[in-house]
C-alpha positions in Angstrom: -105.7 -42.1 14.1 -103.8 -43.5 17.1 -100.8 -42.4 18.9 -98.5 -45.7 17.3 -100.0 -44.4 13.7 -98.9 -41.2 14.6 -95.3 -42.2 15.2 -95.0 -44.8 12.5 -96.0 -41.8 9.6 -92.9 -39.9 11.3 -90.5 -42.3 11.1 -91.8 -42.5 7.2 -91.2 -39.2 6.7 -87.8 -39.1 8.6 -86.7 -42.3 6.7 -88.1 -40.7 3.1 -86.0 -37.6 4.3 -82.7 -38.3 4.7 -82.8 -40.9 2.1 -83.3 -37.9 -0.5 -81.0 -35.7 1.5 -78.1 -34.1 -0.1 -74.8 -35.1 0.9 -73.1 -31.9 2.8 -70.1 -31.4 0.8 -66.9 -32.7 1.5 -64.0 -30.4 3.0 -61.7 -30.7 0.6 -64.4 -29.3 -2.0 -64.4 -26.2 -0.3 -62.8 -23.3 -1.7 -62.1 -20.6 1.1 -63.4 -17.6 1.3 -63.0 -13.7 1.8 -65.5 -11.4 3.0 -66.1 -7.4 3.5 -68.8 -5.1 3.5 -69.5 -3.6 -0.2 -69.4 0.4 -0.4 -69.7 2.7 -3.6 -67.8 6.0 -4.2 -67.9 7.5 -7.7 -69.4 4.8 -9.2 -66.6 2.9 -8.3 -67.2 -0.7 -6.1 -65.2 -1.1 -3.2 -64.9 -4.0 -0.4 -63.6 -2.8 3.2 -62.4 -5.4 5.5 -64.6 -6.7 8.3 -64.7 -5.2 11.4 -63.7 -2.0 10.2 -67.4 -0.6 9.7 -69.3 0.0 12.9 -73.0 0.6 11.6 -74.0 1.8 8.3 -76.9 4.7 8.6 -78.9 7.0 6.6 -77.1 10.5 6.4 -78.0 12.3 10.0 -78.4 15.6 10.8 -75.4 17.1 10.8 -74.2 21.1 12.6 -72.0 22.7 10.1 -68.7 23.6 11.5 -66.7 26.7 10.5 -63.0 26.6 9.0 -62.8 23.7 8.2 -62.0 21.7 4.3 -65.0 21.7 2.5 -64.9 17.9 2.5 -65.8 17.7 6.5 -69.2 18.3 6.5 -70.2 18.8 9.9 -70.6 17.0 13.3 -74.1 14.4 14.1 -75.1 13.2 17.2 -75.1 9.4 16.7 -75.9 8.0 20.5 -74.9 10.6 21.9 -71.3 11.1 20.6 -70.6 13.7 18.1 -69.3 12.1 15.1 -67.6 14.2 12.0 -69.4 13.6 8.9 -67.0 13.4 6.1 -68.3 13.4 2.4 -66.4 10.6 0.9 -66.7 12.0 -2.5 -65.5 15.7 -2.2 -62.4 14.3 -0.3 -61.5 11.8 -3.3 -62.7 14.1 -5.8 -64.9 12.8 -7.4 -68.6 13.2 -8.4 -71.3 11.1 -6.8 -73.4 8.8 -9.4 -76.6 7.8 -7.0 -79.3 10.2 -6.0 -78.1 11.7 -2.5 -81.7 9.6 -1.4 -79.4 6.4 -2.0 -76.3 7.8 0.5 -75.5 6.0 3.6 -73.1 6.8 6.3 -70.2 4.4 7.3 -69.5 4.4 11.1 -65.4 4.1 11.1 -64.2 3.9 14.4 -60.3 2.7 15.6 -58.4 4.0 18.2 -60.1 7.0 19.4 -61.2 8.2 16.2 -65.0 8.0 14.9 -65.8 9.0 12.0 -69.0 8.8 9.6 -68.3 8.2 5.9 -70.7 9.4 3.4 -70.9 7.0 0.5 -73.2 6.3 -2.8 -74.3 2.9 -1.4 -73.6 0.3 1.4 -73.9 -2.9 -0.9 -73.8 -5.1 1.8 -71.7 -8.0 2.7 -69.4 -9.5 -0.5 -67.8 -12.7 -0.4 -65.1 -13.4 -2.5 -63.3 -16.7 -3.8 -59.9 -16.2 -2.1 -58.7 -17.1 -5.2 -59.9 -14.4 -7.0 -57.7 -11.6 -5.8 -55.8 -9.5 -7.9 -53.3 -6.7 -8.3 -55.3 -3.5 -9.1 -56.1 0.1 -8.1 -59.3 1.8 -9.2 -59.0 4.3 -11.8 -60.4 7.9 -11.0 -59.8 7.8 -7.2 -55.8 8.7 -6.9 -56.5 10.1 -2.9 -57.1 5.9 -1.8 -54.6 4.2 -4.0 -52.5 4.1 -1.0 -55.5 2.3 1.0 -56.4 0.0 -1.8 -54.4 -3.9 -1.4 -56.0 -5.1 -4.7 -59.5 -6.2 -5.9 -61.6 -8.9 -6.2 -63.5 -9.8 -9.7 -66.8 -11.2 -8.9 -70.0 -11.6 -11.7 -68.1 -9.6 -14.0 -67.5 -6.7 -11.7 -64.7 -5.2 -9.8 -64.7 -5.0 -6.6 -61.0 -2.8 -4.9 -60.5 -4.0 -1.2 -59.8 -0.7 0.8 -58.8 -0.1 4.2 -61.2 2.5 5.6 -59.2 2.6 9.1 -56.0 3.2 7.3 -57.8 6.2 5.3 -59.3 7.8 8.6 -55.8 7.4 10.3 -53.7 9.0 7.4 -52.5 12.3 7.9 -54.5 14.2 5.0 -57.4 12.9 6.2 -57.1 14.0 10.0 -55.7 17.1 9.4 -59.0 19.1 8.2 -58.0 22.9 8.9 -58.8 25.3 5.8 
């Protein structure tokens, strides 16, 4: 096949592609979205604003610490830094609802504080229409109420917006001595 014939075929394909392509939505047709990292604790779905969680890990090996509250599991070496590992279920006084194999550690860093929070699951990135925001706090997670800003409904499920960075800076959370 000659080079000119190949170019003609490619031009025809290009014309057909543009003719059958769907138009992009107009800016006025888009709805603003809020996004965050989904997680689950005690069977309750939560979502943390982007930027509050540095990384997500499987539960690392950790060393127990003496004379600390029972929700402090110990410290782990995470990329050369000693990070306290906190069982968020025990801290909140709830029972986990998923097998331990699904548990994850969310590394939360604020100012000079870096903490690993053990949660039942990381639910990945979650996207919500901003007009789906509503007031509300989760039942049974009373220790978390001060850090919940409200909730989003999505697909019949409720995700409570929680500030993990505020939680780890709270006086009750910082006071770990038994």
